[in-house]
mmJSON file of the N, C-alpha and C atoms, coordinates in Angstrom:
{"data_MODEL":{"atom_site":{
"group_PDB":["ATOM","ATOM","ATOM","ATOM","ATOM","ATOM","ATOM","ATOM","ATOM","ATOM","ATOM","ATOM","ATOM","ATOM","ATOM","ATOM","ATOM","ATOM","ATOM","ATOM","ATOM","ATOM","ATOM","ATOM","ATOM","ATOM","ATOM","ATOM","ATOM","ATOM","ATOM","ATOM","ATOM","ATOM","ATOM","ATOM","ATOM","ATOM","ATOM","ATOM","ATOM","ATOM","ATOM","ATOM","ATOM","ATOM","ATOM","ATOM","ATOM","ATOM","ATOM","ATOM","ATOM","ATOM","ATOM","ATOM","ATOM","ATOM","ATOM","ATOM","ATOM","ATOM","ATOM","ATOM","ATOM","ATOM","ATOM","ATOM","ATOM","ATOM","ATOM","ATOM","ATOM","ATOM","ATOM","ATOM","ATOM","ATOM","ATOM","ATOM","ATOM","ATOM","ATOM","ATOM","ATOM","ATOM","ATOM","ATOM","ATOM","ATOM","ATOM","ATOM","ATOM","ATOM","ATOM","ATOM","ATOM","ATOM","ATOM","ATOM","ATOM","ATOM","ATOM","ATOM","ATOM","ATOM","ATOM","ATOM","ATOM","ATOM","ATOM","ATOM","ATOM","ATOM","ATOM","ATOM","ATOM","ATOM","ATOM","ATOM","ATOM","ATOM","ATOM","ATOM","ATOM","ATOM","ATOM","ATOM","ATOM","ATOM","ATOM","ATOM","ATOM","ATOM","ATOM","ATOM","ATOM","ATOM","ATOM","ATOM","ATOM","ATOM","ATOM","ATOM","ATOM","ATOM","ATOM","ATOM","ATOM","ATOM","ATOM","ATOM","ATOM","ATOM","ATOM","ATOM","ATOM","ATOM","ATOM","ATOM","ATOM","ATOM","ATOM","ATOM","ATOM","ATOM","ATOM","ATOM","ATOM","ATOM","ATOM","ATOM","ATOM","ATOM","ATOM","ATOM","ATOM","ATOM","ATOM","ATOM","ATOM","ATOM","ATOM","ATOM","ATOM","ATOM","ATOM","ATOM","ATOM","ATOM","ATOM","ATOM","ATOM","ATOM","ATOM","ATOM","ATOM","ATOM","ATOM","ATOM","ATOM","ATOM","ATOM","ATOM","ATOM","ATOM","ATOM","ATOM","ATOM","ATOM","ATOM","ATOM","ATOM","ATOM","ATOM","ATOM","ATOM","ATOM","ATOM","ATOM","ATOM","ATOM","ATOM","ATOM","ATOM","ATOM","ATOM","ATOM","ATOM","ATOM","ATOM","ATOM","ATOM","ATOM","ATOM","ATOM","ATOM","ATOM","ATOM","ATOM","ATOM","ATOM","ATOM"],
"id":[1,2,3,4,5,6,7,8,9,10,11,12,13,14,15,16,17,18,19,20,21,22,23,24,25,26,27,28,29,30,31,32,33,34,35,36,37,38,39,40,41,42,43,44,45,46,47,48,49,50,51,52,53,54,55,56,57,58,59,60,61,62,63,64,65,66,67,68,69,70,71,72,73,74,75,76,77,78,79,80,81,82,83,84,85,86,87,88,89,90,91,92,93,94,95,96,97,98,99,100,101,102,103,104,105,106,107,108,109,110,111,112,113,114,115,116,117,118,119,120,121,122,123,124,125,126,127,128,129,130,131,132,133,134,135,136,137,138,139,140,141,142,143,144,145,146,147,148,149,150,151,152,153,154,155,156,157,158,159,160,161,162,163,164,165,166,167,168,169,170,171,172,173,174,175,176,177,178,179,180,181,182,183,184,185,186,187,188,189,190,191,192,193,194,195,196,197,198,199,200,201,202,203,204,205,206,207,208,209,210,211,212,213,214,215,216,217,218,219,220,221,222,223,224,225,226,227,228,229,230,231,232,233,234,235,236,237,238,239,240,241,242,243],
"type_symbol":["N","C","C","N","C","C","N","C","C","N","C","C","N","C","C","N","C","C","N","C","C","N","C","C","N","C","C","N","C","C","N","C","C","N","C","C","N","C","C","N","C","C","N","C","C","N","C","C","N","C","C","N","C","C","N","C","C","N","C","C","N","C","C","N","C","C","N","C","C","N","C","C","N","C","C","N","C","C","N","C","C","N","C","C","N","C","C","N","C","C","N","C","C","N","C","C","N","C","C","N","C","C","N","C","C","N","C","C","N","C","C","N","C","C","N","C","C","N","C","C","N","C","C","N","C","C","N","C","C","N","C","C","N","C","C","N","C","C","N","C","C","N","C","C","N","C","C","N","C","C","N","C","C","N","C","C","N","C","C","N","C","C","N","C","C","N","C","C","N","C","C","N","C","C","N","C","C","N","C","C","N","C","C","N","C","C","N","C","C","N","C","C","N","C","C","N","C","C","N","C","C","N","C","C","N","C","C","N","C","C","N","C","C","N","C","C","N","C","C","N","C","C","N","C","C","N","C","C","N","C","C","N","C","C","N","C","C","N","C","C","N","C","C"],
"label_atom_id":["N","CA","C","N","CA","C","N","CA","C","N","CA","C","N","CA","C","N","CA","C","N","CA","C","N","CA","C","N","CA","C","N","CA","C","N","CA","C","N","CA","C","N","CA","C","N","CA","C","N","CA","C","N","CA","C","N","CA","C","N","CA","C","N","CA","C","N","CA","C","N","CA","C","N","CA","C","N","CA","C","N","CA","C","N","CA","C","N","CA","C","N","CA","C","N","CA","C","N","CA","C","N","CA","C","N","CA","C","N","CA","C","N","CA","C","N","CA","C","N","CA","C","N","CA","C","N","CA","C","N","CA","C","N","CA","C","N","CA","C","N","CA","C","N","CA","C","N","CA","C","N","CA","C","N","CA","C","N","CA","C","N","CA","C","N","CA","C","N","CA","C","N","CA","C","N","CA","C","N","CA","C","N","CA","C","N","CA","C","N","CA","C","N","CA","C","N","CA","C","N","CA","C","N","CA","C","N","CA","C","N","CA","C","N","CA","C","N","CA","C","N","CA","C","N","CA","C","N","CA","C","N","CA","C","N","CA","C","N","CA","C","N","CA","C","N","CA","C","N","CA","C","N","CA","C","N","CA","C","N","CA","C","N","CA","C","N","CA","C","N","CA","C","N","CA","C","N","CA","C","N","CA","C"],
"label_alt_id":[null,null,null,null,null,null,null,null,null,null,null,null,null,null,null,null,null,null,null,null,null,null,null,null,null,null,null,null,null,null,null,null,null,null,null,null,null,null,null,null,null,null,null,null,null,null,null,null,null,null,null,null,null,null,null,null,null,null,null,null,null,null,null,null,null,null,null,null,null,null,null,null,null,null,null,null,null,null,null,null,null,null,null,null,null,null,null,null,null,null,null,null,null,null,null,null,null,null,null,null,null,null,null,null,null,null,null,null,null,null,null,null,null,null,null,null,null,null,null,null,null,null,null,null,null,null,null,null,null,null,null,null,null,null,null,null,null,null,null,null,null,null,null,null,null,null,null,null,null,null,null,null,null,null,null,null,null,null,null,null,null,null,null,null,null,null,null,null,null,null,null,null,null,null,null,null,null,null,null,null,null,null,null,null,null,null,null,null,null,null,null,null,null,null,null,null,null,null,null,null,null,null,null,null,null,null,null,null,null,null,null,null,null,null,null,null,null,null,null,null,null,null,null,null,null,null,null,null,null,null,null,null,null,null,null,null,null,null,null,null,null,null,null],
"label_comp_id":["MET","MET","MET","ARG","ARG","ARG","ILE","ILE","ILE","ARG","ARG","ARG","VAL","VAL","VAL","ASP","ASP","ASP","PRO","PRO","PRO","LYS","LYS","LYS","LEU","LEU","LEU","PRO","PRO","PRO","PRO","PRO","PRO","TRP","TRP","TRP","VAL","VAL","VAL","SER","SER","SER","ILE","ILE","ILE","GLU","GLU","GLU","GLY","GLY","GLY","LEU","LEU","LEU","PRO","PRO","PRO","LEU","LEU","LEU","ARG","ARG","ARG","VAL","VAL","VAL","GLN","GLN","GLN","VAL","VAL","VAL","SER","SER","SER","PHE","PHE","PHE","THR","THR","THR","ILE","ILE","ILE","MET","MET","MET","ALA","ALA","ALA","ASP","ASP","ASP","GLY","GLY","GLY","THR","THR","THR","VAL","VAL","VAL","ALA","ALA","ALA","ALA","ALA","ALA","VAL","VAL","VAL","TYR","TYR","TYR","VAL","VAL","VAL","GLN","GLN","GLN","ARG","ARG","ARG","SER","SER","SER","SER","SER","SER","GLY","GLY","GLY","TYR","TYR","TYR","PRO","PRO","PRO","ASP","ASP","ASP","VAL","VAL","VAL","ASP","ASP","ASP","SER","SER","SER","ALA","ALA","ALA","VAL","VAL","VAL","VAL","VAL","VAL","ASP","ASP","ASP","ALA","ALA","ALA","LEU","LEU","LEU","SER","SER","SER","HIS","HIS","HIS","CYS","CYS","CYS","GLN","GLN","GLN","PHE","PHE","PHE","ASN","ASN","ASN","VAL","VAL","VAL","VAL","VAL","VAL","ALA","ALA","ALA","ASP","ASP","ASP","SER","SER","SER","PRO","PRO","PRO","PRO","PRO","PRO","VAL","VAL","VAL","LYS","LYS","LYS","GLY","GLY","GLY","THR","THR","THR","ILE","ILE","ILE","PRO","PRO","PRO","TYR","TYR","TYR","LEU","LEU","LEU","ALA","ALA","ALA","VAL","VAL","VAL","PHE","PHE","PHE","LYS","LYS","LYS"],
"label_asym_id":["A","A","A","A","A","A","A","A","A","A","A","A","A","A","A","A","A","A","A","A","A","A","A","A","A","A","A","A","A","A","A","A","A","A","A","A","A","A","A","A","A","A","A","A","A","A","A","A","A","A","A","A","A","A","A","A","A","A","A","A","A","A","A","A","A","A","A","A","A","A","A","A","A","A","A","A","A","A","A","A","A","A","A","A","A","A","A","A","A","A","A","A","A","A","A","A","A","A","A","A","A","A","A","A","A","A","A","A","A","A","A","A","A","A","A","A","A","A","A","A","A","A","A","A","A","A","A","A","A","A","A","A","A","A","A","A","A","A","A","A","A","A","A","A","A","A","A","A","A","A","A","A","A","A","A","A","A","A","A","A","A","A","A","A","A","A","A","A","A","A","A","A","A","A","A","A","A","A","A","A","A","A","A","A","A","A","A","A","A","A","A","A","A","A","A","A","A","A","A","A","A","A","A","A","A","A","A","A","A","A","A","A","A","A","A","A","A","A","A","A","A","A","A","A","A","A","A","A","A","A","A","A","A","A","A","A","A","A","A","A","A","A","A"],
"label_entity_id":["1","1","1","1","1","1","1","1","1","1","1","1","1","1","1","1","1","1","1","1","1","1","1","1","1","1","1","1","1","1","1","1","1","1","1","1","1","1","1","1","1","1","1","1","1","1","1","1","1","1","1","1","1","1","1","1","1","1","1","1","1","1","1","1","1","1","1","1","1","1","1","1","1","1","1","1","1","1","1","1","1","1","1","1","1","1","1","1","1","1","1","1","1","1","1","1","1","1","1","1","1","1","1","1","1","1","1","1","1","1","1","1","1","1","1","1","1","1","1","1","1","1","1","1","1","1","1","1","1","1","1","1","1","1","1","1","1","1","1","1","1","1","1","1","1","1","1","1","1","1","1","1","1","1","1","1","1","1","1","1","1","1","1","1","1","1","1","1","1","1","1","1","1","1","1","1","1","1","1","1","1","1","1","1","1","1","1","1","1","1","1","1","1","1","1","1","1","1","1","1","1","1","1","1","1","1","1","1","1","1","1","1","1","1","1","1","1","1","1","1","1","1","1","1","1","1","1","1","1","1","1","1","1","1","1","1","1","1","1","1","1","1","1"],
"label_seq_id":[1,1,1,2,2,2,3,3,3,4,4,4,5,5,5,6,6,6,7,7,7,8,8,8,9,9,9,10,10,10,11,11,11,12,12,12,13,13,13,14,14,14,15,15,15,16,16,16,17,17,17,18,18,18,19,19,19,20,20,20,21,21,21,22,22,22,23,23,23,24,24,24,25,25,25,26,26,26,27,27,27,28,28,28,29,29,29,30,30,30,31,31,31,32,32,32,33,33,33,34,34,34,35,35,35,36,36,36,37,37,37,38,38,38,39,39,39,40,40,40,41,41,41,42,42,42,43,43,43,44,44,44,45,45,45,46,46,46,47,47,47,48,48,48,49,49,49,50,50,50,51,51,51,52,52,52,53,53,53,54,54,54,55,55,55,56,56,56,57,57,57,58,58,58,59,59,59,60,60,60,61,61,61,62,62,62,63,63,63,64,64,64,65,65,65,66,66,66,67,67,67,68,68,68,69,69,69,70,70,70,71,71,71,72,72,72,73,73,73,74,74,74,75,75,75,76,76,76,77,77,77,78,78,78,79,79,79,80,80,80,81,81,81],
"pdbx_PDB_ins_code":[null,null,null,null,null,null,null,null,null,null,null,null,null,null,null,null,null,null,null,null,null,null,null,null,null,null,null,null,null,null,null,null,null,null,null,null,null,null,null,null,null,null,null,null,null,null,null,null,null,null,null,null,null,null,null,null,null,null,null,null,null,null,null,null,null,null,null,null,null,null,null,null,null,null,null,null,null,null,null,null,null,null,null,null,null,null,null,null,null,null,null,null,null,null,null,null,null,null,null,null,null,null,null,null,null,null,null,null,null,null,null,null,null,null,null,null,null,null,null,null,null,null,null,null,null,null,null,null,null,null,null,null,null,null,null,null,null,null,null,null,null,null,null,null,null,null,null,null,null,null,null,null,null,null,null,null,null,null,null,null,null,null,null,null,null,null,null,null,null,null,null,null,null,null,null,null,null,null,null,null,null,null,null,null,null,null,null,null,null,null,null,null,null,null,null,null,null,null,null,null,null,null,null,null,null,null,null,null,null,null,null,null,null,null,null,null,null,null,null,null,null,null,null,null,null,null,null,null,null,null,null,null,null,null,null,null,null,null,null,null,null,null,null],
"Cartn_x":[-4.243,-5.568,-5.776,-6.529,-6.911,-8.477,-9.222,-10.621,-10.811,-11.043,-11.113,-12.683,-13.092,-14.749,-14.893,-14.978,-15.119,-16.353,-16.86,-18.097,-18.72,-20.503,-21.441,-21.68,-21.066,-21.609,-22.693,-23.596,-24.924,-24.529,-25.408,-25.274,-25.034,-25.534,-25.311,-24.148,-22.952,-21.784,-20.847,-21.556,-20.628,-21.259,-22.704,-23.296,-22.661,-23.122,-22.325,-20.798,-20.059,-18.825,-17.934,-18.753,-18.039,-16.885,-15.998,-14.598,-15.195,-15.544,-15.606,-14.594,-14.513,-13.383,-14.425,-14.032,-14.522,-13.103,-12.971,-12.201,-12.591,-12.122,-12.524,-11.44,-11.761,-10.689,-11.654,-10.417,-10.677,-9.802,-10.83,-9.298,-9.602,-8.332,-7.949,-7.701,-8.364,-8.146,-7.512,-6.906,-6.144,-6.306,-7.522,-7.898,-8.054,-7.607,-7.548,-9.317,-9.968,-11.123,-11.163,-12.503,-12.546,-13.501,-13.405,-13.92,-14.535,-15.084,-15.104,-14.911,-15.869,-15.219,-16.187,-15.35,-16.027,-15.594,-16.257,-16.285,-15.649,-14.464,-13.784,-14.13,-14.068,-14.661,-15.508,-16.437,-17.85,-17.508,-18.34,-17.948,-19.37,-20.032,-21.378,-22.292,-22.282,-23.634,-23.831,-24.348,-24.581,-24.881,-25.097,-25.443,-24.011,-22.931,-21.554,-20.795,-21.264,-20.098,-20.444,-22.036,-22.4,-21.943,-21.747,-21.127,-19.414,-18.774,-17.491,-17.376,-18.325,-18.335,-18.755,-19.436,-20.322,-19.059,-18.432,-17.55,-16.098,-16.028,-14.594,-14.91,-16.239,-16.304,-16.733,-16.568,-16.688,-15.065,-14.432,-13.236,-12.269,-10.948,-10.526,-9.19,-8.03,-6.422,-6.051,-4.878,-4.075,-3.499,-3.91,-3.067,-1.76,-0.681,0.682,0.555,1.409,1.674,2.565,2.108,3.314,2.975,2.125,2.435,1.435,2.094,1.187,-0.178,-1.291,-2.173,-1.87,-2.224,-2.145,-3.241,-3.72,-4.956,-4.619,-5.093,-4.922,-5.801,-5.948,-6.946,-5.846,-6.478,-6.162,-6.792,-6.045,-6.802,-6.996,-8.006,-8.092,-8.81,-8.34,-8.908,-9.136,-10.786,-11.31,-11.344,-10.873,-11.249,-12.255,-13.121,-13.895,-13.906,-13.924,-13.917,-15.015],
"Cartn_y":[77.497,76.802,78.318,77.978,79.432,79.756,78.912,79.389,78.508,79.425,78.402,78.879,77.489,77.955,77.596,78.177,78.071,77.102,76.439,75.464,76.396,76.765,76.977,76.144,76.24,75.438,75.582,75.188,75.267,76.132,77.168,78.208,77.261,76.154,75.817,75.684,75.114,75.102,75.817,77.047,78.236,78.105,78.337,78.308,77.488,76.168,75.04,75.264,75.49,75.579,73.869,72.888,72.186,71.908,71.172,70.724,69.349,70.142,68.983,68.943,66.918,66.897,66.127,66.34,65.793,65.37,64.12,63.495,63.241,63.757,63.634,63.342,62.507,62.534,63.244,63.381,64.176,63.901,64.253,63.834,65.182,65.812,67.196,66.675,67.002,67.017,67.686,67.358,68.155,69.588,70.032,71.281,72.184,71.495,72.045,71.66,71.333,70.864,69.955,69.763,69.058,68.305,67.119,65.723,64.511,63.82,62.64,62.78,63.431,64.258,63.182,62.475,61.759,61.424,61.086,61.797,60.22,60.196,58.833,58.638,59.832,60.077,61.213,60.767,61.597,62.509,63.547,64.311,63.859,63.047,62.432,63.269,64.523,65.363,65.316,64.593,64.8,66.483,67.309,68.434,69.264,68.934,69.163,68.667,67.325,66.572,67.16,67.126,67.923,69.088,69.876,71.522,71.597,70.203,70.35,69.874,68.595,68.23,69.017,69.863,71.012,71.866,72.562,73.402,73.25,72.131,71.24,70.954,70.987,70.422,71.589,72.813,74.083,74.934,74.016,74.767,74.32,75.405,75.177,75.258,74.159,74.445,74.904,75.529,76.227,74.924,75.172,74.234,74.19,73.41,73.571,73.827,74.916,74.903,73.916,73.543,72.343,70.893,70.691,69.544,68.913,67.413,66.112,66.028,65.496,65.158,64.424,64.513,63.717,63.474,62.26,61.893,61.342,61.867,61.002,61.629,61.066,61.323,61.892,62.867,63.739,63.395,62.9,63.078,64.335,64.994,66.378,65.755,66.636,66.611,68.059,68.319,69.608,69.285,70.749,70.749,72.13,71.992,73.033,73.12,74.272,74.438,75.743],
"Cartn_z":[43.359,43.144,42.375,41.135,41.003,41.054,41.209,41.74,43.086,44.297,45.43,45.944,46.4,46.98,48.14,49.481,50.502,50.718,51.592,51.469,52.537,52.156,52.596,53.617,55.019,56.278,56.778,57.524,57.75,59.097,59.328,60.394,62.24,61.849,62.959,63.496,63.078,62.909,63.689,63.139,63.946,65.409,65.759,66.828,67.936,67.186,68.025,68.572,67.696,67.968,67.912,67.381,67.135,66.586,66.961,65.652,64.987,63.45,62.578,61.496,61.142,59.999,59.03,57.667,57.01,55.611,55.516,55.113,53.5,52.283,50.945,49.95,49.06,47.817,46.59,45.75,44.805,43.31,42.09,40.832,40.462,40.027,39.586,37.838,37.102,35.583,34.757,33.646,32.928,32.88,32.874,32.857,33.928,35.118,36.451,37.066,36.448,37.009,37.914,39.083,39.937,39.357,39.672,39.387,40.183,40.399,41.381,42.671,43.486,44.832,45.627,46.295,47.547,48.814,49.869,50.997,51.815,51.86,52.348,54.084,54.696,56.196,56.899,57.066,56.898,58.161,58.744,59.559,60.887,59.999,61.294,60.796,59.953,59.446,58.18,57.2,56.152,55.612,56.004,55.424,55.553,56.578,56.328,55.242,55.0,54.132,52.681,52.497,51.266,50.625,51.804,51.645,51.597,51.634,51.047,50.169,49.608,48.41,47.217,47.421,46.665,46.582,47.329,47.587,46.508,46.899,45.913,44.659,44.648,43.035,41.765,42.814,42.078,41.678,42.455,42.494,41.292,40.791,39.686,40.055,39.414,39.973,38.404,38.693,38.124,36.822,35.651,34.716,34.019,34.358,34.096,32.471,31.889,29.992,29.933,28.821,28.019,28.644,29.655,30.594,30.108,30.109,29.492,30.625,30.2,31.032,32.174,33.598,34.47,35.07,35.369,36.503,37.547,38.692,40.044,41.091,42.449,42.872,44.043,44.859,45.829,47.308,48.395,49.441,50.334,50.864,51.683,52.824,53.971,55.481,55.712,55.881,55.561,57.173,57.999,59.651,59.884,60.364,61.008,62.35,63.05,64.415,64.724],
"occupancy":[1.0,1.0,1.0,1.0,1.0,1.0,1.0,1.0,1.0,1.0,1.0,1.0,1.0,1.0,1.0,1.0,1.0,1.0,1.0,1.0,1.0,1.0,1.0,1.0,1.0,1.0,1.0,1.0,1.0,1.0,1.0,1.0,1.0,1.0,1.0,1.0,1.0,1.0,1.0,1.0,1.0,1.0,1.0,1.0,1.0,1.0,1.0,1.0,1.0,1.0,1.0,1.0,1.0,1.0,1.0,1.0,1.0,1.0,1.0,1.0,1.0,1.0,1.0,1.0,1.0,1.0,1.0,1.0,1.0,1.0,1.0,1.0,1.0,1.0,1.0,1.0,1.0,1.0,1.0,1.0,1.0,1.0,1.0,1.0,1.0,1.0,1.0,1.0,1.0,1.0,1.0,1.0,1.0,1.0,1.0,1.0,1.0,1.0,1.0,1.0,1.0,1.0,1.0,1.0,1.0,1.0,1.0,1.0,1.0,1.0,1.0,1.0,1.0,1.0,1.0,1.0,1.0,1.0,1.0,1.0,1.0,1.0,1.0,1.0,1.0,1.0,1.0,1.0,1.0,1.0,1.0,1.0,1.0,1.0,1.0,1.0,1.0,1.0,1.0,1.0,1.0,1.0,1.0,1.0,1.0,1.0,1.0,1.0,1.0,1.0,1.0,1.0,1.0,1.0,1.0,1.0,1.0,1.0,1.0,1.0,1.0,1.0,1.0,1.0,1.0,1.0,1.0,1.0,1.0,1.0,1.0,1.0,1.0,1.0,1.0,1.0,1.0,1.0,1.0,1.0,1.0,1.0,1.0,1.0,1.0,1.0,1.0,1.0,1.0,1.0,1.0,1.0,1.0,1.0,1.0,1.0,1.0,1.0,1.0,1.0,1.0,1.0,1.0,1.0,1.0,1.0,1.0,1.0,1.0,1.0,1.0,1.0,1.0,1.0,1.0,1.0,1.0,1.0,1.0,1.0,1.0,1.0,1.0,1.0,1.0,1.0,1.0,1.0,1.0,1.0,1.0,1.0,1.0,1.0,1.0,1.0,1.0,1.0,1.0,1.0,1.0,1.0,1.0],
"B_iso_or_equiv":[0.0,0.0,0.0,0.0,0.0,0.0,0.0,0.0,0.0,0.0,0.0,0.0,0.0,0.0,0.0,0.0,0.0,0.0,0.0,0.0,0.0,0.0,0.0,0.0,0.0,0.0,0.0,0.0,0.0,0.0,0.0,0.0,0.0,0.0,0.0,0.0,0.0,0.0,0.0,0.0,0.0,0.0,0.0,0.0,0.0,0.0,0.0,0.0,0.0,0.0,0.0,0.0,0.0,0.0,0.0,0.0,0.0,0.0,0.0,0.0,0.0,0.0,0.0,0.0,0.0,0.0,0.0,0.0,0.0,0.0,0.0,0.0,0.0,0.0,0.0,0.0,0.0,0.0,0.0,0.0,0.0,0.0,0.0,0.0,0.0,0.0,0.0,0.0,0.0,0.0,0.0,0.0,0.0,0.0,0.0,0.0,0.0,0.0,0.0,0.0,0.0,0.0,0.0,0.0,0.0,0.0,0.0,0.0,0.0,0.0,0.0,0.0,0.0,0.0,0.0,0.0,0.0,0.0,0.0,0.0,0.0,0.0,0.0,0.0,0.0,0.0,0.0,0.0,0.0,0.0,0.0,0.0,0.0,0.0,0.0,0.0,0.0,0.0,0.0,0.0,0.0,0.0,0.0,0.0,0.0,0.0,0.0,0.0,0.0,0.0,0.0,0.0,0.0,0.0,0.0,0.0,0.0,0.0,0.0,0.0,0.0,0.0,0.0,0.0,0.0,0.0,0.0,0.0,0.0,0.0,0.0,0.0,0.0,0.0,0.0,0.0,0.0,0.0,0.0,0.0,0.0,0.0,0.0,0.0,0.0,0.0,0.0,0.0,0.0,0.0,0.0,0.0,0.0,0.0,0.0,0.0,0.0,0.0,0.0,0.0,0.0,0.0,0.0,0.0,0.0,0.0,0.0,0.0,0.0,0.0,0.0,0.0,0.0,0.0,0.0,0.0,0.0,0.0,0.0,0.0,0.0,0.0,0.0,0.0,0.0,0.0,0.0,0.0,0.0,0.0,0.0,0.0,0.0,0.0,0.0,0.0,0.0,0.0,0.0,0.0,0.0,0.0,0.0],
"pdbx_formal_charge":[null,null,null,null,null,null,null,null,null,null,null,null,null,null,null,null,null,null,null,null,null,null,null,null,null,null,null,null,null,null,null,null,null,null,null,null,null,null,null,null,null,null,null,null,null,null,null,null,null,null,null,null,null,null,null,null,null,null,null,null,null,null,null,null,null,null,null,null,null,null,null,null,null,null,null,null,null,null,null,null,null,null,null,null,null,null,null,null,null,null,null,null,null,null,null,null,null,null,null,null,null,null,null,null,null,null,null,null,null,null,null,null,null,null,null,null,null,null,null,null,null,null,null,null,null,null,null,null,null,null,null,null,null,null,null,null,null,null,null,null,null,null,null,null,null,null,null,null,null,null,null,null,null,null,null,null,null,null,null,null,null,null,null,null,null,null,null,null,null,null,null,null,null,null,null,null,null,null,null,null,null,null,null,null,null,null,null,null,null,null,null,null,null,null,null,null,null,null,null,null,null,null,null,null,null,null,null,null,null,null,null,null,null,null,null,null,null,null,null,null,null,null,null,null,null,null,null,null,null,null,null,null,null,null,null,null,null,null,null,null,null,null,null],
"auth_seq_id":[1,1,1,2,2,2,3,3,3,4,4,4,5,5,5,6,6,6,7,7,7,8,8,8,9,9,9,10,10,10,11,11,11,12,12,12,13,13,13,14,14,14,15,15,15,16,16,16,17,17,17,18,18,18,19,19,19,20,20,20,21,21,21,22,22,22,23,23,23,24,24,24,25,25,25,26,26,26,27,27,27,28,28,28,29,29,29,30,30,30,31,31,31,32,32,32,33,33,33,34,34,34,35,35,35,36,36,36,37,37,37,38,38,38,39,39,39,40,40,40,41,41,41,42,42,42,43,43,43,44,44,44,45,45,45,46,46,46,47,47,47,48,48,48,49,49,49,50,50,50,51,51,51,52,52,52,53,53,53,54,54,54,55,55,55,56,56,56,57,57,57,58,58,58,59,59,59,60,60,60,61,61,61,62,62,62,63,63,63,64,64,64,65,65,65,66,66,66,67,67,67,68,68,68,69,69,69,70,70,70,71,71,71,72,72,72,73,73,73,74,74,74,75,75,75,76,76,76,77,77,77,78,78,78,79,79,79,80,80,80,81,81,81],
"auth_comp_id":["MET","MET","MET","ARG","ARG","ARG","ILE","ILE","ILE","ARG","ARG","ARG","VAL","VAL","VAL","ASP","ASP","ASP","PRO","PRO","PRO","LYS","LYS","LYS","LEU","LEU","LEU","PRO","PRO","PRO","PRO","PRO","PRO","TRP","TRP","TRP","VAL","VAL","VAL","SER","SER","SER","ILE","ILE","ILE","GLU","GLU","GLU","GLY","GLY","GLY","LEU","LEU","LEU","PRO","PRO","PRO","LEU","LEU","LEU","ARG","ARG","ARG","VAL","VAL","VAL","GLN","GLN","GLN","VAL","VAL","VAL","SER","SER","SER","PHE","PHE","PHE","THR","THR","THR","ILE","ILE","ILE","MET","MET","MET","ALA","ALA","ALA","ASP","ASP","ASP","GLY","GLY","GLY","THR","THR","THR","VAL","VAL","VAL","ALA","ALA","ALA","ALA","ALA","ALA","VAL","VAL","VAL","TYR","TYR","TYR","VAL","VAL","VAL","GLN","GLN","GLN","ARG","ARG","ARG","SER","SER","SER","SER","SER","SER","GLY","GLY","GLY","TYR","TYR","TYR","PRO","PRO","PRO","ASP","ASP","ASP","VAL","VAL","VAL","ASP","ASP","ASP","SER","SER","SER","ALA","ALA","ALA","VAL","VAL","VAL","VAL","VAL","VAL","ASP","ASP","ASP","ALA","ALA","ALA","LEU","LEU","LEU","SER","SER","SER","HIS","HIS","HIS","CYS","CYS","CYS","GLN","GLN","GLN","PHE","PHE","PHE","ASN","ASN","ASN","VAL","VAL","VAL","VAL","VAL","VAL","ALA","ALA","ALA","ASP","ASP","ASP","SER","SER","SER","PRO","PRO","PRO","PRO","PRO","PRO","VAL","VAL","VAL","LYS","LYS","LYS","GLY","GLY","GLY","THR","THR","THR","ILE","ILE","ILE","PRO","PRO","PRO","TYR","TYR","TYR","LEU","LEU","LEU","ALA","ALA","ALA","VAL","VAL","VAL","PHE","PHE","PHE","LYS","LYS","LYS"],
"auth_asym_id":["A","A","A","A","A","A","A","A","A","A","A","A","A","A","A","A","A","A","A","A","A","A","A","A","A","A","A","A","A","A","A","A","A","A","A","A","A","A","A","A","A","A","A","A","A","A","A","A","A","A","A","A","A","A","A","A","A","A","A","A","A","A","A","A","A","A","A","A","A","A","A","A","A","A","A","A","A","A","A","A","A","A","A","A","A","A","A","A","A","A","A","A","A","A","A","A","A","A","A","A","A","A","A","A","A","A","A","A","A","A","A","A","A","A","A","A","A","A","A","A","A","A","A","A","A","A","A","A","A","A","A","A","A","A","A","A","A","A","A","A","A","A","A","A","A","A","A","A","A","A","A","A","A","A","A","A","A","A","A","A","A","A","A","A","A","A","A","A","A","A","A","A","A","A","A","A","A","A","A","A","A","A","A","A","A","A","A","A","A","A","A","A","A","A","A","A","A","A","A","A","A","A","A","A","A","A","A","A","A","A","A","A","A","A","A","A","A","A","A","A","A","A","A","A","A","A","A","A","A","A","A","A","A","A","A","A","A","A","A","A","A","A","A"],
"auth_atom_id":["N","CA","C","N","CA","C","N","CA","C","N","CA","C","N","CA","C","N","CA","C","N","CA","C","N","CA","C","N","CA","C","N","CA","C","N","CA","C","N","CA","C","N","CA","C","N","CA","C","N","CA","C","N","CA","C","N","CA","C","N","CA","C","N","CA","C","N","CA","C","N","CA","C","N","CA","C","N","CA","C","N","CA","C","N","CA","C","N","CA","C","N","CA","C","N","CA","C","N","CA","C","N","CA","C","N","CA","C","N","CA","C","N","CA","C","N","CA","C","N","CA","C","N","CA","C","N","CA","C","N","CA","C","N","CA","C","N","CA","C","N","CA","C","N","CA","C","N","CA","C","N","CA","C","N","CA","C","N","CA","C","N","CA","C","N","CA","C","N","CA","C","N","CA","C","N","CA","C","N","CA","C","N","CA","C","N","CA","C","N","CA","C","N","CA","C","N","CA","C","N","CA","C","N","CA","C","N","CA","C","N","CA","C","N","CA","C","N","CA","C","N","CA","C","N","CA","C","N","CA","C","N","CA","C","N","CA","C","N","CA","C","N","CA","C","N","CA","C","N","CA","C","N","CA","C","N","CA","C","N","CA","C","N","CA","C","N","CA","C","N","CA","C","N","CA","C","N","CA","C","N","CA","C"],
"pdbx_PDB_model_num":[1,1,1,1,1,1,1,1,1,1,1,1,1,1,1,1,1,1,1,1,1,1,1,1,1,1,1,1,1,1,1,1,1,1,1,1,1,1,1,1,1,1,1,1,1,1,1,1,1,1,1,1,1,1,1,1,1,1,1,1,1,1,1,1,1,1,1,1,1,1,1,1,1,1,1,1,1,1,1,1,1,1,1,1,1,1,1,1,1,1,1,1,1,1,1,1,1,1,1,1,1,1,1,1,1,1,1,1,1,1,1,1,1,1,1,1,1,1,1,1,1,1,1,1,1,1,1,1,1,1,1,1,1,1,1,1,1,1,1,1,1,1,1,1,1,1,1,1,1,1,1,1,1,1,1,1,1,1,1,1,1,1,1,1,1,1,1,1,1,1,1,1,1,1,1,1,1,1,1,1,1,1,1,1,1,1,1,1,1,1,1,1,1,1,1,1,1,1,1,1,1,1,1,1,1,1,1,1,1,1,1,1,1,1,1,1,1,1,1,1,1,1,1,1,1,1,1,1,1,1,1,1,1,1,1,1,1,1,1,1,1,1,1]
}}}
């Protein structure tokens, strides 16, 4: 990954110490940008889910030189303790 952005989780997450899981899927475009981030399974807390979606939408992946464009969706599970 060329640019990694960690989610800005609400302060209560670390205070409470709850184990949280957010399952998302997203598409990596040919230029390495991330598009179409969707929550597949919510953590149960909309502010946590939106922090994960926002962070992923600002990530950027490395581009493979001389590779034809490929579009696909990647499932991803974010776990916080």
